[in-house]
N, C-alpha and C positions, 0 to 999 in steps of 0.2 A: 510298150515296145521293144522287141528280140534284136540280138545280134544275129548277123550272118556268118560266122567264126565257123572255120572246121572245128571239131571236137579236139584238134590239135594244137591249133593254137589256142584256145581257151583253156586247154592242159596246161600251154605252158604260161598263158598271163597268170593262172593260177596258183604255180610253180613259183613266178616273180615274183606276187605280191605276199605269198607265205616268205619268200627270203627277206624282203622288206618287213615284214613285220618281226621275221627272228631278229632283226638288226634294231631295231625300234625295243622288242623286248629285254635285247641286253643291256642296252642306254637304262634303259626304266628300270631293272632293277640293280644297276652299280646304286643307284640314288632311291631307291624306293625305303627304305627304313627311314633316310633324312627327311625324305619330303612326307611319310606319314606323320612323324613329329612335330614337321612344320604347318600338317591340316590346313595348308592356303590353297587358293581358287585354282583348277588344272588346265591354266591359261596354258601355260609351256606346253605343256604335256600335250594339249590340244595340235598345237602349235607343231609339233612334232610327228603327229599322225598325218598332218597336213602335208607336212614337208615330205615326207615317203610317200605320198600320194595313195594312202590309205582309207582315205575318206568318202572317194569315189568309186569305187571296182565295182560296186553292182550296178552301177548304172551301164548301159550302152556303148560300146567302142565308136560309134561313130559321131555319138555327143562327147567323149573326151574320158568317158570310165572304162575298165578293163572286162566289163562283159561277165563279169562274177553272177552265179545263182546265189539264191540267199542261203543255202547251206555252204557253200565254200565261204562268202563272208561272215559267217559264223564261225568258222573253222580258225578265219584270221582272229577273231575273238579270244578263243581258244590261245593262238600260239603268244597274244597280248597279254596274256592271263598269267603267261610264266614269268611275265617280269613283273607287272604290279595289275593285281584285281581291281582297284578303284579304276583305272584309265580302262582294262577289259570292260568293265561293266558300262561305262560312257560309250564304248564304241559297239557294245552290244546291242545298245539302246537304240544309239545312230545308227544304223544299218537299219534295225526294227522298225523305226520311227519314219525313214526315208520310204519305206515300204507302203506304208498306210497310206498315200493316197493311189495308189493301184488297187488297193480290195474296196476304198468309197469314194474317191472322188472321180471325175467326168475325166475320159480319155485325154481332153485338152488340159486340165489341171496335171494329172499324171504326166503327160509328155512336157509341160513346161516347169515342174518342178525337179521332174529325172534332168532336164537340160540346164538348169541352175545350179543343180548338184555336182554335176560334172564339170562345169565350167567353172564355177567359183569353188566348189571343194567345200561346201557347207557343210557346218558340225553342226547336228541335230539334238538341241534339249527336249526333255518330253515333261509335261504335264497330264500327266495320264493315270496316277496311281487313282483309284476311286475310292480308297480309304483314306480318314483324316479331315477335317476341317469341315467348313460347311457345304463342300463342291461349288462345281463354277456353272454358274445359270446363262444362256444368251437367251439373249429378250431383243424383240423389235425395237427399233426406233425410227421413226418417220421413213425414208428411203436404204436405213442402214439398220446393222446390230449393236448390242451394248454387252458387253460382258462382267460379271461382278461373280467375285468369292475369292477363295482362300483355299489351299493345298498344304498340308503340313511337309509332305513329300514328291519330290521334283528335282529328278535327276540330270543335271548338266542345263540347267534352264536360265542358271544366271550367266552363264559362259555362252551359249547356243547362240549360233548364227541364226537359227530357224527352231521354232517351238512347234511342234505335234501337240498337239490339246483335247482333251477332250471336256465337253460341257453338256450339261442337260439341256431343251430346247422344248418346251411345253412337256410332252409326257414322253420326249425322243430324248435317244442318243446322238448326237452328231460328233465328228472329228474335224478340229480347225486346222491349218496350216498358218502362223503368224511367223514375221519376219520380227527378229530382234526389235527391241525397244522400244515397241508399243506404247503409245501414251495410257498412264495408269498401272500399265504393270511394273509390279518392285518384286524382287526375287527379295528374302528376308535374311540370307545370310546366317542362318540358325542354324546348320548342322555341325555338329561338333560330338558322333557318336563312335562309340569304340572302336568300330573296324569301317570300310568304304569311305576312308576319310576323305580322300581325295576326286569324292563325286558331285560334288556340289547338290547334296542330294536335300538341300532345305525346304523350307518352306516357298510360298508364291502367293501373291495375292492381286487380282485383278481388281480396278472401282473404274466403272464406266469405260470401259478399255474400246474402244468404237471399234468393232468389225465390218468389213466389208463382205458383200454378197461372195465375192472370187476367193476368199479367205477361208469360206466352209467348203467341207470339203462335198462334193456332191449338190444336189438340191436339195434348198433349207427346208421347201414346202413339202417337199417327198425324201425326209427322214431314212436312215437306212433300214430294211427290214430284215440285217442280219441272214442272207443265205447263209449256204451251208460253205459256200465259197469266203465270205466277209468274215464268218466266224474263225474263220483262221488268222487273225487279228492276234489272238490268243498267244497260240502256238508259237508264233512270231516272237513273241517276249519271251517264252518258256524254253525256247531252244537257245537263246541268247544265254540263260540261266546255267542250262546244262554243261554247256562251252567254256563259260567263263567259272565256273565251278571246279571239274574237271582241269582246264589249265593251269587254275593255281596249285590244284594238287600236285599235276607232273612238276611245276616248277618250283615248289616247294622239296620234295624229295630231290630232284637234281640241285637245287642250294644247300640242303643236308650232305648230301654223298660230296658234294665240292669240300664242305669244312670239314667232314670227317675225314678227306682223305688228307687234309694238311696239318689240321689239330686235335684230333681226340687220342685217346692214349687209351692203350690195351687197361683191363681192368689186372687188380694187382694180384687178384689169383687166379688169374686164367692160365697163366703160365706160355703167355704170347709177347710177342714182342709189339706186333701192330694190332690195335683196333679194330682193323677192316679185315683181320683174321678170325675175329670171333666169331662162332659158331650162332652164338643168340641174334647178334646185330644180324651177320647174313641171313638169317633165317626170318626176320622182320623185314629187310629189305627187301627178299625173294617174295614174300607175301606182302607187301604195299606195292611193288611194281605190278605184280599180277592183278591185284584188286584194280589199279589203277588204268589197266591194259585193257581190262574186260570193260571199264566204265567209258574209256574212251571208245571201243566198238560199237558200245550202247550209243554212245552220242552220236556215232558217226552213223547210224543205223535211226535214228530219228532226225537227223539231218536228212536223209535221203527219203525217209517216210512225209515230211513235210515239203520238200521240192516235188516229190511225185502230186502230193494233193495241188500245189501251187501250179504244177504243168498242166494241170486239168483244167483249171480254170472255173469259167463261170458253169460249166457242167457237173460240179462236183456233188456229189451226193451226201446225204447226210452219215451213210455207213463211211464214206472214204475218209470223210474228216473226222469221224471218229478215232479209224484206223489210225490215221496220223497221230492226233490228239491221245492215244492211248500209247503210242510208242513214244512219244516224249514225256508222257508222266513217266512211264516205265525209267526209261532214262533220267531224268528229273530224280525219282525215290533213289536210285542207286548213287549217281555222282554227288548226291549230297552227304549220302552215308560214307562215302568211301572218301570223300574229300575232306570232310570233317574229321574222320577216324585218322588219316595221311597226316593231315597238318596239328593234331593233337599227340600222336606215336612219333615225330620226327625227332624230339629232344630223349628216344631212347636209343635213339643211334648215335645222337652227337653229345649226348653226355650233359654234365648241369654247366660248364662254362659255355654252353649255348645258348643260354640263358640269360645272358648279359645282356643289360637294355641296349646298348650299342649296336649290338650285329639285328636287332629289331625280329627276331626269329617268329616270335607271337604275332606278328602282325596277319600271318597267314591263317591262322586260326582265326582272328579277331575280324578280319574279313569275311570269312566263310560264314561264321557263325552269326553276324550282323546280317547278310543278305538271304541266308535261310530259311528264316524265319518270317522273310518278307509273307509270302503264304505256307503256311503248314503242311509239309513234307507228306505229314499221315491223310492228308486229303486226296493226294495224289495216288497214293498207296489203294486208299480206297475205289478211285474210280478206275485202276486198274482191275482191283477184285470182283468190283460189280461189272465189267466188261468183260471179265474172264469165266466169269461165275452164269450170270445171270441176263449177259450181251443187254446191258443197260449201256448207252451213251454216255458219256460225262457230258452233265448239263451245262451250257454256254454260261460262262459268264468272261469279263475282264482278268478272270485269274485261271481258269479253265478250257 
C-alpha cells in the first residue's frame, strides 16, 4: 500500500520525523554512558521512540503512519545513532523487519501488519541471524505447525511486541511474524558484550512453539523462491548497518568537539592559549569531518539505490538487484572504515583526560567494533571488486 501524498507533504513529514529523531538522540546522548554501564533491557528507550512517533513512520498516512519510504526511515536510524548506537541498531532492525511482510507475505498479510504497526506503534524484534546455535526448524503438527530450536543472537527479541523470525521448513527457508509472548519462546537474557550493550541481542529458544498458518508469511506450501525483488531482504538490513555506523561517527565527533571546546588544554610547547587553535588538532578535525561527510554521501547514495529497486517491485531484474546490493556494499565498506577510525582517533583531539571512565567516550569504538564484525567487511570489498572487474553479482545470502 502506498500513500497519495504530494512530494511536498512527504518532505514535510520527513523533516518533522528527523526533528523528532534529533530530540530523541539528544535525550539519549545525555545518559548514554550511564546506561551503557548499567546494561539493562532497553524498555524505556523503546518507549521513548514510541512516544515520539518514530516506530510507525514507514507506514501509510491513511493507516496512521508518516508515509516515509524505506531509505528515509534509515536516515532516522542515522540520527538516533548520533545519540546512542545501541538504540539506533534496534530501530534500524525494526524498520527492516517491518518491511519483510511486503517481500514475502501475501498482500493481505502485508496490509494487516502495516495497519497494526501504524495503529499500535509496535516495536519489532528479530530472530533472523543465520549463524549460531542449532537454528530454528518449523514442522507440521496436525492442522498447524511447531517451531523448535535456538539462536545465540537475536536483537530486541526479549522486548519486542512482534518478532520477525526465519526458520527452515523442510529444504526451504520461511519467514514468520509472531506476536510477543508465544508459548514455548524464551529469551535467554545472556547478552553481555563489550559494545551494543543495550540491544537485547542475546540468545533465544523455541520449544514446541505453536505456529498458526497465518503467522507464516506467504504460503508454506509454496515457500519463497527468492526472486530478485525478494532478495532485497538482505540489503534492507545492510542499509541499516551503514546508517547506524556513520551516524555513530557523526555523533562521536560532535561529542568530542563539544568536550574539547569546554575542557581541552593547549599543549605546553605549542605556544598557544587554546587547544582549539592547535594546528594538529585542526588538521585531524578536518580530516575526520571530510571522511565522515564523504561516507554520509555514500550512505545516501546507497539508500537511493535500494529505494529505486524497491520502487520497481516484482519486475526487478537480477542486474538491478545487483546494482543496489553493490552500492550498499560500497557504503558498508567505507562507513565501517571511517567510523572505526573516527571513534579511535577522537582521543587525539580531546586529550588524556577524556579517557576518564565517567565520560564513557570509549563506548563509540566498542559499539562499532562489536557490530562491524557481524559480517566481515572484507567480503563486501571482494563483492565490489568482483562486480567491478568481472561483472559478477554478489551471491544472495542473508549477508549479501
